[in-house]
C-alpha positions in Angstrom: 143.2 117.2 114.1 140.2 116.2 116.6 136.8 117.2 115.9 135.0 119.8 118.4 132.9 118.1 121.1 129.7 119.4 119.9 130.4 117.9 116.1 131.4 114.5 117.7 128.3 114.3 119.8 126.2 115.2 116.8 127.8 112.4 114.8 127.2 109.9 117.5 123.7 110.9 117.6 123.2 110.4 113.8 124.9 106.9 114.0 122.5 105.9 117.0 119.7 107.1 115.0 120.6 105.2 111.9 121.1 102.1 114.1 117.6 102.6 115.7 116.1 103.2 112.2 117.5 99.7 110.8 116.6 98.0 114.0 112.8 99.3 113.7 113.0 98.3 109.7 114.1 94.5 110.7 111.4 94.6 113.5 108.5 95.5 111.1 109.8 93.1 108.5 109.5 90.3 110.9 105.7 91.4 111.4 105.2 91.2 107.6 102.8 88.2 106.5 104.8 86.7 103.6 102.7 84.7 101.3 103.2 81.0 100.7 103.9 79.7 97.2 100.3 78.1 97.1 98.8 81.5 98.1 100.9 83.3 95.4 99.8 80.8 92.8 96.0 81.0 93.8 96.2 84.9 93.9 97.9 85.2 90.6 95.4 82.8 89.1 92.6 85.0 90.5 94.0 88.2 89.1 94.5 86.7 85.7 91.1 85.4 85.4 89.6 88.7 86.5 91.8 90.5 83.9 90.5 88.0 81.2 86.8 88.4 82.1 87.2 92.4 82.2 89.1 92.2 78.8 86.4 90.0 77.4 83.6 92.3 78.6 85.5 95.3 77.0 85.7 93.5 73.8 82.2 92.3 73.7 81.0 96.0 74.4 83.4 97.3 71.8 82.1 94.8 69.2 78.5 95.6 69.9 79.0 99.3 69.7 81.0 98.7 66.4 78.2 96.7 65.2 75.7 99.4 66.0 77.5 102.2 64.6 78.2 100.2 61.3 74.5 99.5 61.1 73.7 103.2 61.6 76.1 104.5 58.9 
């Protein structure tokens, strides 16, 4: 059983739209700046150092407040 002309045309339009979508995705992915291994290692080191410093500051402030609260009580 053949599809009506309108249904067949709608299906073609869908396949064309899907094809255009994937071509656009590939084109955009070609524009992406992919980090090199050295950049990735550098950025990871910076993030880990920042997390460590923030954790250290939070620990120091928490210890200070605990000491003060213990002194008051």
